C-alpha positions in Angstrom: -8.7 4.3 -20.2 -4.9 4.3 -20.3 -3.2 1.2 -18.8 -0.7 1.7 -16.0 2.0 -0.3 -14.5 2.4 -1.5 -10.9 5.2 -1.1 -8.4 5.7 -2.4 -4.8 6.8 0.7 -2.9 6.6 -0.4 0.7 6.6 -3.4 3.0 5.9 -4.2 6.6 5.5 -7.1 8.9 4.4 -7.9 12.4 4.4 -11.1 14.6 3.2 -11.9 18.1 5.7 -11.6 20.9 5.0 -15.1 22.3 7.1 -17.9 20.7 7.1 -21.6 21.2 10.4 -23.4 20.3 10.8 -27.0 19.4 11.9 -28.0 22.9 8.8 -26.4 24.4 6.6 -28.2 21.8 8.2 -31.5 22.8 6.4 -31.0 26.2 3.1 -31.1 24.4 3.6 -34.0 21.9 6.0 -36.9 21.4 8.6 -35.1 19.3 12.0 -33.4 19.6 14.0 -30.4 18.3 16.1 -32.7 16.2 13.1 -34.5 14.7 11.3 -31.2 13.8 14.4 -29.3 12.5 15.7 -32.1 10.3 12.3 -32.6 8.7 11.0 -29.1 8.4 13.8 -26.6 9.1 11.6 -25.0 11.7 13.1 -24.0 15.1 10.3 -21.9 16.6 6.9 -20.3 15.8 5.1 -17.2 17.0 1.7 -17.6 18.7 -1.0 -15.0 19.2 -2.3 -14.3 22.7 -6.0 -13.8 23.4 -5.5 -10.0 23.0 -4.0 -10.3 19.6 -5.9 -10.8 16.4 -5.6 -10.8 12.6 -6.8 -7.2 12.8 -4.1 -6.1 15.3 -1.1 -7.7 13.7 -2.4 -6.8 10.2 -2.8 -3.2 11.2 0.7 -3.1 12.7 2.3 -4.6 9.5 0.2 -2.1 7.4 1.4 0.9 9.3 5.1 -0.1 8.6 4.4 -0.6 4.9 2.6 2.8 4.6 5.5 4.5 6.3 8.1 2.9 4.0 6.0 3.9 0.9 5.6 7.4 2.3 1.8 7.6 1.8 -1.0 8.3 4.3 -3.9 5.9 5.0 -6.3 8.4 3.5 -4.5 8.0 0.2 -5.4 4.4 -0.1 -8.1 3.3 -2.7 -8.3 -0.4 -1.8 -7.3 -2.7 1.1 -7.1 -6.4 0.3 -6.7 -8.8 3.2 -5.5 -12.3 2.2 -6.4 -14.5 5.1 -8.0 -17.8 6.0 -8.4 -17.0 9.7 -10.4 -13.8 9.8 -11.5 -12.5 13.2 -15.0 -12.2 11.8 -16.3 -14.9 9.4 -17.9 -12.0 7.4 -14.4 -10.5 6.9 -11.7 -8.5 8.7 -10.4 -6.1 6.1 -12.9 -3.4 7.0 -11.8 -3.6 10.6 -8.2 -2.9 9.5 -9.5 -0.1 7.3 -11.1 1.5 10.4 -8.0 1.0 12.6 -5.8 2.7 9.9 -8.3 5.5 9.3 -8.2 4.7 5.6 -11.5 6.5 5.0 -11.3 6.6 1.2 -10.5 2.9 0.7 -12.8 0.0 0.0 -11.8 -3.1 1.9 -12.5 -6.8 1.5 -11.0 -10.2 2.3 -9.6 -12.7 -0.2 -9.2 -16.4 0.8 -6.7 -18.6 -1.0 -4.8 -20.0 2.0 -1.1 -20.1 1.6 -1.4 -18.7 -2.0 -3.4 -15.7 -0.7 -0.7 -13.1 -1.0 0.2 -14.1 -4.5 -3.5 -14.2 -5.6 -4.0 -10.8 -3.9 -1.0 -9.3 -5.8 -2.5 -10.4 -9.1 -5.9 -9.1 -8.1 -4.6 -5.7 -7.0 -2.6 -5.5 -10.3 -5.8 -5.7 -12.3 -7.3 -2.7 -10.5 -4.2 -0.6 -10.9 -3.4 -1.5 -14.5 -6.9 -0.6 -15.7 -6.7 2.8 -13.9 -9.5 2.0 -11.4 -7.3 2.5 -8.3 -3.9 4.1 -7.8 -2.9 3.0 -4.2 -3.6 -0.5 -2.9 -2.6 -2.0 0.5 -2.2 -5.8 0.3 -2.0 -7.7 3.6 -1.3 -11.3 4.2 -2.2 -12.3 7.8 -3.1 -15.5 9.5 -3.5 -16.8 13.1 -3.3 -20.5 12.5 -2.8 -21.4 16.1 -6.6 -21.0 16.6 -7.1 -24.0 14.3 -4.3 -26.4 15.1 -4.8 -29.6 17.0 -2.0 -29.2 19.5 -2.0 -33.0 20.1 -1.3 -33.8 16.5 2.4 -33.8 15.9 2.0 -34.0 12.1 0.5 -30.5 12.0 1.2 -28.6 15.3 5.0 -28.5 14.6 4.5 -26.6 11.3 2.2 -23.6 11.8 2.7 -20.2 13.3 1.0 -16.7 13.4 2.1 -13.5 11.6 1.3 -10.7 9.2 2.9 -9.0 6.3 1.9 -6.1 4.1 2.8 -4.4 0.9 1.9 -1.1 -0.7 1.2 -1.3 -4.5 1.1 1.8 -6.5 0.4 2.9 -10.1 3.8 3.4 -11.8 5.0 4.3 -15.3 7.2 1.3 -15.3 5.4 -2.0 -14.7 7.3 -4.0 -12.1 5.0 -7.0 -12.2 6.7 -8.8 -15.1 4.6 -12.0 -15.3 2.4 -14.3 -13.3 0.4 -17.5 -13.4 -2.2 -18.8 -10.9 -3.9 -22.2 -10.6 -6.3 -24.2 -8.4 -7.4 -27.9 -8.3 -10.3 -28.6 -6.0 -9.9 -32.4 -6.5 -7.0 -32.2 -4.2 -8.8 -30.4 -1.4 -8.7 -33.3 0.9 -4.9 -33.1 1.1 -5.0 -29.9 3.2 -8.1 -28.3 4.6 -9.9 -26.8 7.6 -13.4 -27.9 7.1 -16.8 -27.3 8.6 -18.1 -30.1 10.8 -21.9 -30.2 10.5 -24.1 -31.3 13.3 -27.8 -31.7 12.7 -30.2 -29.6 14.8 -34.0 -29.9 14.5 -35.7 -26.5 14.7 -39.2 -27.9 14.6 -40.5 -31.3 13.6 -39.4 -32.1 10.1 -37.1 -29.0 9.8 -33.4 -29.8 10.3 -30.4 -27.5 9.8 -26.7 -27.8 10.2 -25.4 -26.2 13.4 -21.7 -27.1 13.7 -18.2 -25.6 13.9 -15.0 -25.7 12.0 -12.6 -28.4 12.9 -8.8 -28.4 13.0 -6.3 -28.2 10.2 -6.0 -31.6 8.5 -3.1 -32.4 6.2 -1.6 -35.2 4.2 2.0 -34.1 4.4 3.5 -36.5 1.9 1.0 -35.6 -0.8 1.4 -31.8 -0.2 5.2 -32.2 -0.4 4.9 -34.1 -3.7 2.5 -31.6 -5.0 4.7 -28.6 -4.1 8.0 -29.9 -5.6 6.3 -30.8 -8.9 3.9 -27.9 -9.4 5.9 -25.0 -8.0 8.8 -25.3 -10.4 6.4 -25.7 -13.3 4.4 -22.6 -12.5 7.5 -20.5 -11.9 8.8 -21.5 -15.3 5.4 -20.4 -16.8 5.6 -17.1 -15.1 9.1 -16.6 -16.2 8.0 -17.4 -19.8 5.3 -14.7 -19.5 7.9 -12.3 -18.2 10.3 -13.2 -21.1 13.0 -14.0 -18.6 15.2 -17.0 -17.8 16.0 -18.5 -14.4 19.5 -17.0 -14.6 18.0 -13.5 -14.6 16.3 -14.1 -11.2 18.0 -12.4 -8.3 15.9 -14.0 -5.5 13.6 -17.0 -5.1 10.9 -16.1 -2.6 8.6 -19.1 -1.8 5.8 -19.6 0.7 7.6 -20.6 3.8 6.1 -24.1 4.4 9.1 -26.3 4.9 12.8 -25.9 4.3 12.9 -29.2 2.4 10.4 -27.9 -0.1 12.4 -24.6 -0.5 15.6 -26.6 -1.2 13.9 -29.1 -3.6 12.2 -26.4 -5.6 15.5 -24.4 -5.8 17.4 -27.5 -6.9 14.8 -28.3 -9.7 15.1 -24.7 -11.0 18.9 -24.7 -10.7 18.8 -21.7 -8.4 21.7 -21.6 -5.9 20.9 -21.6 -2.2 22.3 -18.1 -1.7 19.5 -16.8 -3.8 16.7 -18.4 -1.7 15.0 -16.2 0.8 14.1 -18.2 3.9 12.9 -17.4 7.4 10.9 -20.5 8.1 13.2 -21.5 11.0 12.0 -18.5 13.0 8.3 -18.4 12.1 7.2 -21.8 10.7 4.3 -21.8 8.2 2.3 -18.5 8.5 0.1 -19.2 5.5 -0.8 -16.0 3.6 1.6 -14.0 5.8 4.7 -16.0 4.9 5.7 -14.3 1.6 5.2 -10.7 2.6 6.9 -11.4 6.0 10.0 -12.9 4.4 10.0 -10.1 1.7 9.8 -7.4 4.4 12.7 -8.8 6.4 14.9 -9.2 3.3 14.2 -5.6 2.2 14.9 -4.1 5.6 18.3 -5.8 6.1 19.3 -4.7 2.6 19.3 -8.1 1.0 16.7 -7.3 -1.6 17.5 -4.0 -3.4 15.6 -1.7 -5.7 15.0 -3.3 -9.2 16.1 -6.8 -8.0 14.1 -9.4 -9.8 12.1 -11.8 -7.6 10.5 -15.1 -8.5 7.8 -15.6 -5.9 5.4 -18.6 -5.5 2.7 -19.5 -3.1 1.1 -22.9 -2.7 -1.3 -24.6 -0.3 -4.8 -25.4 0.7 -7.5 -25.5 -2.0 -5.3 -26.7 -3.5 -4.0 -23.5 -4.9 -0.7 -22.4 -6.3 0.7 -19.4 -8.2 3.8 -17.5 -9.2 4.7 -13.9 -9.9 7.9 -12.4 -11.3 8.3 -8.8 -10.0 10.9 -6.2 -9.3 11.2 -4.5 -6.0 10.7 -0.7 -5.8 9.5 1.9 -8.2 
């Protein structure tokens, strides 16, 4: 079977209408706009209402991406949903498939937290390059507000809700130039959202675990140290695979976790600040949604142009991290 290339031909994004700025957040916990903004660069975050879900915002972002790519839902072969906060623990990709009317697509969820979109990009590329699928819809969507302890100022200041999507298509010219993905489960305790077991006796001598998931738990200092060390390393490896140098990169597109991390990574790579894509101030950390959300905004305002070379990196819970070097457009 003839190998094919991959191109990103459309993008879309969607966020809830409700927002909570830092001053509003200071009414919930002992914090201030100055304390949050100086440490994270975040000014506000979007929060989903009861009527909004991963499915609704993921569908909205997908429709915009399909419109830009000029393809119909029925032309899709695969829908990949990168999320850690599915509406249904069995998966939400098929719900988005139904909402879109993508009757010819297979759909499934992929969970890699804040690295999810990058891991999804690499996964989709394998299907396309081997000729199995021609048109793939990749979605990154998370509603983290469901799992935040709103009395914990270490975490509640960081997270927000959102969705981003991209259409990936078979292409004669391969626009995915290089990638590298990693994980290290020994660091799982640094950032997780774990199941909290509670014993329940069914009959005498037969006990099961009948609990619930807790809230997001994070060691911020360790995650920061991890990110500023591992992310530049993995971007360098992806650039090596792409046979490119840092000077040939037009844009640095990182997971929007914290402005300090974005600045530190750019400095270590010697990438000037004007080449760094950032919208963390408006949305906070939206996990798997952050990279496609930032990508879509930059494309739609004309910042990212066709054939621009982008160095993207996701990093987060697992711990997982990855990088991809790609060009925008066909």
